[in-house]
C-alpha positions as YAML, in Angstrom:
chain: A
units: angstrom
residues:
- id: 1
  name: MET
  ca: [0.00, 0.00, 0.00]
- id: 2
  name: LYS
  ca: [1.32, 3.43, -0.94]
- id: 3
  name: VAL
  ca: [1.47, 6.07, 1.80]
- id: 4
  name: ILE
  ca: [0.37, 9.59, 0.90]
- id: 5
  name: GLU
  ca: [1.53, 12.50, 3.06]
- id: 6
  name: ILE
  ca: [-0.76, 15.50, 3.34]
- id: 7
  name: THR
  ca: [0.35, 18.65, 5.14]
- id: 8
  name: GLU
  ca: [-1.82, 20.84, 7.34]
- id: 9
  name: ILE
  ca: [-1.49, 23.63, 4.75]
- id: 10
  name: GLU
  ca: [-2.87, 21.34, 2.04]
- id: 11
  name: VAL
  ca: [-5.82, 20.32, 4.22]
- id: 12
  name: LYS
  ca: [-6.62, 23.98, 4.97]
- id: 13
  name: ALA
  ca: [-6.39, 24.79, 1.24]
- id: 14
  name: ALA
  ca: [-8.75, 21.91, 0.44]
- id: 15
  name: LEU
  ca: [-11.22, 23.16, 3.07]
- id: 16
  name: ASP
  ca: [-11.07, 26.66, 1.57]
- id: 17
  name: VAL
  ca: [-12.05, 25.46, -1.92]
- id: 18
  name: ALA
  ca: [-14.52, 22.76, -0.84]
- id: 19
  name: LYS
  ca: [-17.94, 23.65, -2.30]
- id: 20
  name: SER
  ca: [-20.32, 21.66, -0.13]
- id: 21
  name: GLU
  ca: [-20.72, 21.07, 3.59]
- id: 22
  name: GLU
  ca: [-20.55, 17.31, 2.96]
- id: 23
  name: VAL
  ca: [-17.06, 17.59, 1.43]
- id: 24
  name: LYS
  ca: [-15.93, 19.86, 4.27]
- id: 25
  name: ASN
  ca: [-17.28, 17.39, 6.85]
- id: 26
  name: VAL
  ca: [-15.40, 14.50, 5.19]
- id: 27
  name: LEU
  ca: [-12.14, 16.50, 5.17]
- id: 28
  name: VAL
  ca: [-12.58, 17.43, 8.84]
- id: 29
  name: ALA
  ca: [-13.39, 13.82, 9.78]
- id: 30
  name: LEU
  ca: [-10.31, 12.51, 7.94]
- id: 31
  name: PHE
  ca: [-7.70, 15.11, 8.77]
- id: 32
  name: CYS
  ca: [-8.78, 17.21, 11.75]
- id: 33
  name: LYS
  ca: [-8.85, 14.58, 14.48]
- id: 34
  name: GLY
  ca: [-7.76, 16.98, 17.24]
- id: 35
  name: GLU
  ca: [-10.33, 19.63, 16.40]
- id: 36
  name: LYS
  ca: [-13.83, 19.26, 17.76]
- id: 37
  name: LYS
  ca: [-16.63, 21.06, 15.98]
- id: 38
  name: PRO
  ca: [-18.34, 23.48, 18.37]
- id: 39
  name: THR
  ca: [-21.93, 22.76, 19.33]
- id: 40
  name: PRO
  ca: [-24.24, 25.19, 17.50]
- id: 41
  name: THR
  ca: [-25.73, 27.68, 19.95]
- id: 42
  name: LEU
  ca: [-27.75, 30.88, 19.81]
- id: 43
  name: ASP
  ca: [-25.24, 32.47, 22.22]
- id: 44
  name: ASP
  ca: [-22.32, 32.49, 19.73]
- id: 45
  name: TYR
  ca: [-23.11, 33.12, 16.08]
- id: 46
  name: THR
  ca: [-19.73, 31.74, 14.93]
- id: 47
  name: THR
  ca: [-20.90, 28.24, 15.92]
- id: 48
  name: ILE
  ca: [-23.51, 28.44, 13.15]
- id: 49
  name: ARG
  ca: [-21.46, 27.18, 10.19]
- id: 50
  name: SER
  ca: [-24.15, 25.51, 8.09]
- id: 51
  name: TYR
  ca: [-27.91, 25.36, 7.57]
- id: 52
  name: GLU
  ca: [-27.96, 22.18, 9.65]
- id: 53
  name: ASP
  ca: [-26.16, 24.01, 12.49]
- id: 54
  name: ALA
  ca: [-28.81, 26.75, 12.37]
- id: 55
  name: CYS
  ca: [-31.58, 24.15, 12.63]
- id: 56
  name: ALA
  ca: [-29.81, 22.46, 15.55]
- id: 57
  name: ALA
  ca: [-29.38, 25.78, 17.41]
- id: 58
  name: LEU
  ca: [-33.04, 26.70, 16.83]
- id: 59
  name: LYS
  ca: [-34.17, 23.16, 17.71]
- id: 60
  name: CYS
  ca: [-36.13, 22.82, 14.47]
- id: 61
  name: SER
  ca: [-36.13, 20.22, 11.73]
- id: 62
  name: PRO
  ca: [-34.44, 20.99, 8.41]
- id: 63
  name: ILE
  ca: [-36.73, 21.37, 5.41]
- id: 64
  name: ASP
  ca: [-37.30, 18.34, 3.19]
- id: 65
  name: GLU
  ca: [-35.40, 19.70, 0.21]
- id: 66
  name: LYS
  ca: [-36.00, 16.59, -1.90]
- id: 67
  name: ALA
  ca: [-39.79, 16.87, -1.44]
- id: 68
  name: LEU
  ca: [-39.74, 20.58, -2.26]
- id: 69
  name: ARG
  ca: [-37.69, 20.00, -5.42]
- id: 70
  name: SER
  ca: [-40.03, 17.21, -6.53]
- id: 71
  name: ALA
  ca: [-42.96, 19.60, -5.99]
- id: 72
  name: GLY
  ca: [-41.32, 22.05, -8.41]
- id: 73
  name: VAL
  ca: [-39.94, 24.56, -5.91]
- id: 74
  name: ARG
  ca: [-37.00, 26.41, -7.47]
- id: 75
  name: LYS
  ca: [-33.49, 26.15, -6.05]
- id: 76
  name: GLY
  ca: [-33.49, 29.91, -5.32]
- id: 77
  name: ILE
  ca: [-36.60, 29.66, -3.13]
- id: 78
  name: ILE
  ca: [-35.14, 26.72, -1.20]
- id: 79
  name: ALA
  ca: [-31.94, 28.75, -0.68]
- id: 80
  name: LEU
  ca: [-34.02, 31.69, 0.61]
- id: 81
  name: ILE
  ca: [-35.81, 29.45, 3.12]
- id: 82
  name: LYS
  ca: [-32.43, 28.21, 4.36]
- id: 83
  name: LEU
  ca: [-31.00, 31.75, 4.53]
- id: 84
  name: GLU
  ca: [-33.98, 32.95, 6.59]
- id: 85
  name: THR
  ca: [-33.45, 30.08, 9.05]
- id: 86
  name: ILE
  ca: [-29.72, 30.83, 9.28]
- id: 87
  name: SER
  ca: [-30.43, 34.54, 9.76]
- id: 88
  name: ARG
  ca: [-32.74, 33.80, 12.66]
- id: 89
  name: ALA
  ca: [-30.09, 31.59, 14.29]
- id: 90
  name: LEU
  ca: [-27.39, 34.24, 13.81]
- id: 91
  name: TRP
  ca: [-29.59, 36.84, 15.54]
- id: 92
  name: GLY
  ca: [-29.59, 34.54, 18.55]
- id: 93
  name: LYS
  ca: [-32.05, 34.76, 21.40]
- id: 94
  name: ASN
  ca: [-32.99, 38.40, 20.72]
- id: 95
  name: TYR
  ca: [-34.41, 37.79, 17.23]
- id: 96
  name: GLN
  ca: [-36.08, 41.06, 16.14]
- id: 97
  name: PRO
  ca: [-35.34, 41.98, 12.50]
- id: 98
  name: LYS
  ca: [-38.32, 44.30, 12.21]
- id: 99
  name: PRO
  ca: [-38.02, 47.57, 10.29]
- id: 100
  name: ASP
  ca: [-37.90, 50.63, 12.53]
- id: 101
  name: ALA
  ca: [-39.88, 53.54, 11.05]
- id: 102
  name: SER
  ca: [-38.36, 56.03, 13.50]
- id: 103
  name: GLY
  ca: [-34.86, 55.29, 12.23]
- id: 104
  name: SER
  ca: [-33.46, 54.72, 15.72]
- id: 105
  name: SER
  ca: [-32.24, 51.20, 14.91]
- id: 106
  name: ARG
  ca: [-29.61, 50.26, 12.37]
- id: 107
  name: PHE
  ca: [-29.50, 46.95, 10.52]
- id: 108
  name: TYR
  ca: [-26.87, 45.52, 8.19]
- id: 109
  name: PHE
  ca: [-27.35, 43.48, 5.04]
- id: 110
  name: PRO
  ca: [-24.90, 40.59, 4.42]
- id: 111
  name: TRP
  ca: [-21.58, 41.45, 2.84]
- id: 112
  name: PHE
  ca: [-20.08, 39.25, 0.14]
- id: 113
  name: ALA
  ca: [-18.82, 38.98, -3.43]
- id: 114
  name: LEU
  ca: [-20.16, 36.15, -5.55]
- id: 115
  name: TRP
  ca: [-16.91, 35.75, -7.50]
- id: 116
  name: THR
  ca: [-13.31, 35.49, -6.28]
- id: 117
  name: GLU
  ca: [-10.44, 36.65, -8.51]
- id: 118
  name: ARG
  ca: [-9.49, 32.99, -9.10]
- id: 119
  name: GLU
  ca: [-13.04, 32.17, -10.19]
- id: 120
  name: ILE
  ca: [-13.13, 35.16, -12.53]
- id: 121
  name: LYS
  ca: [-9.88, 34.00, -14.20]
- id: 122
  name: GLU
  ca: [-11.16, 30.42, -14.46]
- id: 123
  name: THR
  ca: [-14.38, 31.54, -16.13]
- id: 124
  name: GLU
  ca: [-12.86, 33.80, -18.78]
- id: 125
  name: GLY
  ca: [-14.62, 33.12, -22.06]
- id: 126
  name: LEU
  ca: [-17.92, 32.37, -20.37]
- id: 127
  name: VAL
  ca: [-20.88, 34.68, -20.80]
- id: 128
  name: TYR
  ca: [-23.56, 34.85, -18.14]
- id: 129
  name: ILE
  ca: [-27.05, 35.47, -19.43]
- id: 130
  name: PRO
  ca: [-30.40, 35.57, -17.67]
- id: 131
  name: VAL
  ca: [-32.61, 32.60, -18.40]
- id: 132
  name: ILE
  ca: [-35.70, 34.76, -17.96]
- id: 133
  name: ASP
  ca: [-36.52, 38.26, -19.18]
- id: 134
  name: ALA
  ca: [-34.78, 41.01, -17.23]
- id: 135
  name: LEU
  ca: [-37.62, 43.52, -17.69]
- id: 136
  name: ASN
  ca: [-38.62, 45.05, -14.36]
- id: 137
  name: ASN
  ca: [-35.99, 43.10, -12.40]
- id: 138
  name: ARG
  ca: [-34.27, 44.94, -9.56]
- id: 139
  name: ALA
  ca: [-30.78, 44.59, -8.14]
- id: 140
  name: GLY
  ca: [-29.70, 43.72, -4.62]
- id: 141
  name: PHE
  ca: [-31.41, 43.09, -1.31]
- id: 142
  name: GLY
  ca: [-33.24, 39.99, -2.50]
- id: 143
  name: TYR
  ca: [-35.74, 41.93, -4.52]
- id: 144
  name: ALA
  ca: [-38.82, 40.10, -5.87]
- id: 145
  name: SER
  ca: [-41.33, 41.61, -8.24]
- id: 146
  name: THR
  ca: [-44.07, 40.61, -10.66]
- id: 147
  name: HIS
  ca: [-45.75, 42.97, -13.11]
- id: 148
  name: TYR
  ca: [-48.70, 42.72, -15.47]
- id: 149
  name: ALA
  ca: [-50.15, 39.70, -13.71]
- id: 150
  name: PRO
  ca: [-53.44, 39.20, -11.83]
- id: 151
  name: SER
  ca: [-51.65, 40.42, -8.71]
- id: 152
  name: LEU
  ca: [-48.68, 42.60, -7.89]
- id: 153
  name: THR
  ca: [-46.12, 41.71, -5.23]
- id: 154
  name: ASP
  ca: [-43.08, 43.72, -4.25]
- id: 155
  name: ALA
  ca: [-40.42, 43.06, -1.65]
- id: 156
  name: HIS
  ca: [-37.99, 45.95, -1.78]
- id: 157
  name: VAL
  ca: [-35.61, 44.82, 0.93]
- id: 158
  name: GLY
  ca: [-35.07, 41.45, 2.58]
- id: 159
  name: SER
  ca: [-35.63, 42.46, 6.20]
- id: 160
  name: LEU
  ca: [-35.59, 38.83, 7.36]
- id: 161
  name: LEU
  ca: [-31.99, 38.66, 6.17]
- id: 162
  name: TRP
  ca: [-30.72, 41.73, 8.06]
- id: 163
  name: GLN
  ca: [-28.33, 41.44, 10.98]
- id: 164
  name: GLU
  ca: [-27.86, 43.79, 13.91]
- id: 165
  name: SER
  ca: [-24.08, 44.20, 13.48]
- id: 166
  name: ARG
  ca: [-21.59, 44.60, 10.65]
- id: 167
  name: GLU
  ca: [-19.62, 41.60, 11.88]
- id: 168
  name: LYS
  ca: [-22.62, 39.27, 11.79]
- id: 169
  name: ALA
  ca: [-23.70, 40.58, 8.39]
- id: 170
  name: LYS
  ca: [-20.23, 39.99, 6.94]
- id: 171
  name: TYR
  ca: [-20.08, 36.51, 8.49]
- id: 172
  name: PHE
  ca: [-23.56, 35.72, 7.14]
- id: 173
  name: GLY
  ca: [-22.58, 36.75, 3.63]
- id: 174
  name: GLN
  ca: [-19.21, 35.03, 3.50]
- id: 175
  name: GLN
  ca: [-19.86, 31.83, 5.47]
- id: 176
  name: PHE
  ca: [-22.97, 30.99, 3.43]
- id: 177
  name: ILE
  ca: [-21.80, 32.22, 0.01]
- id: 178
  name: GLU
  ca: [-23.04, 29.10, -1.81]
- id: 179
  name: LEU
  ca: [-26.60, 29.63, -0.55]
- id: 180
  name: TRP
  ca: [-26.43, 33.33, -1.48]
- id: 181
  name: PHE
  ca: [-25.36, 32.34, -4.98]
- id: 182
  name: ASP
  ca: [-28.24, 29.86, -5.27]
- id: 183
  name: TYR
  ca: [-30.68, 32.52, -4.03]
- id: 184
  name: LEU
  ca: [-29.53, 35.53, -6.03]
- id: 185
  name: MET
  ca: [-28.38, 33.80, -9.21]
- id: 186
  name: PHE
  ca: [-31.17, 31.26, -9.67]
- id: 187
  name: ASN
  ca: [-31.99, 32.61, -13.13]
- id: 188
  name: VAL
  ca: [-28.45, 32.60, -14.54]
- id: 189
  name: LYS
  ca: [-26.72, 29.92, -16.57]
- id: 190
  name: LYS
  ca: [-23.21, 29.67, -18.02]
- id: 191
  name: VAL
  ca: [-22.68, 29.46, -21.78]
- id: 192
  name: GLN
  ca: [-19.53, 29.29, -23.91]
- id: 193
  name: GLU
  ca: [-18.79, 32.26, -26.20]
...
């Protein structure tokens, strides 16, 4: 049997580029024997590292994603449901993301970039086009809108996704970047030029 040596730096690099929580969990189980994953709690938002952690901290069951997908629910909507659950867990025990008309409270929207420099270089030559018509679409803050239909719905800002501090908002955006991508980019596909 051949022995393969893997350094701590290589394991950390693999964790940084791992796309899914499952892959990260496998890497941690194989190579991070001394490290114990903290128990998710509402007292420390940094213990919420995944959707499953948020559910554990809130003592609620995760959604049945397979059933929702088979019922035709879009990936972006499923991601939004998960983000709302995570947001509630990050707020902790004092969950109150309600807009304040008097302006005495300040809230922060998650901070992130959907593309790293490495990803931009790797995707040169690809064009990103909307799968659906862009007419009347809005940018940012999880905007949803329908026009010229039997009803009209608008959601100008995603108040359920706000956080009460810059630090939490930044953590929320960066730690859960894959879910943000699924939520905000659900109508985008990659095509070769």
